[in-house]
C-alpha positions as CSV (number, residue, x, y, z in Angstrom):
1,M,39.9,-15.6,-10.4
2,S,37.2,-17.6,-12.8
3,T,35.6,-15.8,-15.2
4,E,32.9,-18.3,-15.5
5,I,29.3,-17.1,-16.4
6,K,26.8,-18.9,-14.9
7,Q,23.2,-19.3,-16.6
8,K,20.3,-20.9,-14.4
9,R,17.3,-22.5,-17.2
10,Y,14.1,-22.4,-16.0
11,T,10.8,-24.3,-17.8
12,L,7.5,-22.5,-16.9
13,A,4.3,-24.3,-17.9
14,R,1.1,-22.6,-20.2
15,R,0.2,-19.5,-18.1
16,E,2.4,-19.7,-16.0
17,L,4.1,-16.6,-14.6
18,M,7.3,-15.8,-13.1
19,A,8.7,-12.7,-11.3
20,L,12.6,-12.0,-11.6
21,A,13.9,-9.4,-9.1
22,H,17.4,-7.2,-9.9
23,T,17.6,-8.3,-13.5
24,H,20.2,-5.3,-14.6
25,G,22.8,-7.1,-16.8
26,F,21.1,-9.9,-17.6
27,M,20.4,-11.5,-21.2
28,I,16.9,-13.5,-21.3
29,E,16.8,-16.3,-23.6
30,C,13.6,-18.3,-24.7
31,A,15.1,-21.9,-25.8
32,E,11.6,-23.0,-26.4
33,G,8.5,-21.8,-26.8
34,E,6.8,-18.7,-26.5
35,L,7.7,-16.3,-23.0
36,W,5.4,-12.6,-22.7
37,I,7.9,-10.5,-20.3
38,T,6.6,-7.1,-18.5
39,A,8.8,-5.2,-17.2
40,E,8.4,-2.2,-14.7
41,G,9.4,0.9,-16.3
42,G,9.2,-0.7,-19.4
43,A,7.3,1.0,-22.9
44,D,6.4,-2.2,-24.3
45,D,5.6,-5.4,-23.3
46,I,7.9,-8.0,-25.3
47,I,7.6,-11.2,-26.6
48,L,10.1,-13.9,-27.1
49,H,9.8,-16.5,-29.7
50,A,12.2,-19.5,-28.9
51,G,16.1,-18.8,-30.6
52,E,15.5,-15.0,-29.6
53,R,17.2,-12.9,-27.0
54,L,16.5,-10.1,-24.9
55,R,19.0,-8.3,-22.7
56,L,17.5,-6.6,-19.5
57,E,18.4,-3.1,-18.6
58,H,17.0,-0.2,-15.9
59,H,14.1,-2.8,-15.2
60,P,13.9,-3.1,-11.2
61,K,11.2,-5.9,-12.0
62,V,10.4,-8.4,-14.5
63,V,7.2,-10.8,-14.9
64,I,7.6,-13.5,-17.5
65,S,4.3,-15.6,-18.8
66,A,4.7,-18.3,-20.5
67,L,1.8,-18.6,-23.6
68,R,2.7,-22.0,-24.1
69,P,5.2,-24.7,-22.4
70,S,8.8,-23.0,-22.3
71,V,12.0,-23.1,-21.4
72,F,14.7,-20.2,-20.8
73,T,17.9,-19.6,-19.5
74,A,19.0,-16.3,-18.0
75,A,22.2,-15.4,-17.5
76,P,25.1,-11.9,-16.7
77,C,26.0,-10.3,-19.7
78,C,29.8,-10.8,-20.5
79,S,30.9,-10.2,-16.9
80,E,29.0,-7.0,-16.3
81,T,28.7,-7.4,-13.1
82,P,30.8,-5.1,-11.2
83,L,31.4,-6.3,-7.6
84,R,30.1,-2.8,-6.0
85,E,26.2,-4.1,-8.0
86,I,27.4,-7.7,-6.5
87,A,27.6,-6.4,-2.6
88,A,24.5,-4.0,-3.1
89,R,22.4,-7.1,-4.7
90,C,23.7,-8.9,-1.3
91,A,22.4,-6.3,0.8
92,G,18.8,-5.9,-0.8
93,L,18.2,-9.5,-0.2
94,I,19.1,-9.6,3.3
95,A,17.2,-6.2,3.9
96,D,14.2,-8.3,2.2
97,R,14.6,-11.1,3.9
98,I,14.5,-8.6,6.5
99,A,11.5,-7.2,5.5
100,R,9.4,-10.6,4.8
101,W,10.4,-11.9,8.0
102,Q,8.9,-8.3,9.8
103,H,5.4,-8.2,7.6
104,P,4.6,-11.5,7.3
105,P,1.7,-11.1,4.1
106,L,4.8,-10.5,2.0
107,A,6.2,-13.8,2.4
108,S,3.5,-14.8,0.4
109,Y,4.5,-13.2,-2.5
110,S,7.3,-15.5,-4.5
111,A,10.0,-13.2,-6.5
112,T,12.9,-15.2,-7.9
113,R,16.3,-13.5,-7.9
114,I,18.7,-14.4,-10.6
115,Y,22.4,-13.5,-10.2
């Protein structure tokens, strides 16, 4: 069994937004630039500068905005994703696809799922 942690790298232009869903247990690390992070259910917004990182907990949806051109990575924290949670994410992804198929106006709103 491989314990390799899959890390995804994203690039945002100035003022570009990215919505993330199912982010529990993920680490966001700002490699370049400056990010403004707003988490659903969070009391405050967070600004990450290059070299800083943030662990996302208990936030089903997160919006990341680039205050200037930025590069960041997202990866699960130390293999904290149990099998039951992975199965729930897969079920959620299928339910989301069905909902978008049944309600075409929802298809125009993009949400990036990170795994």
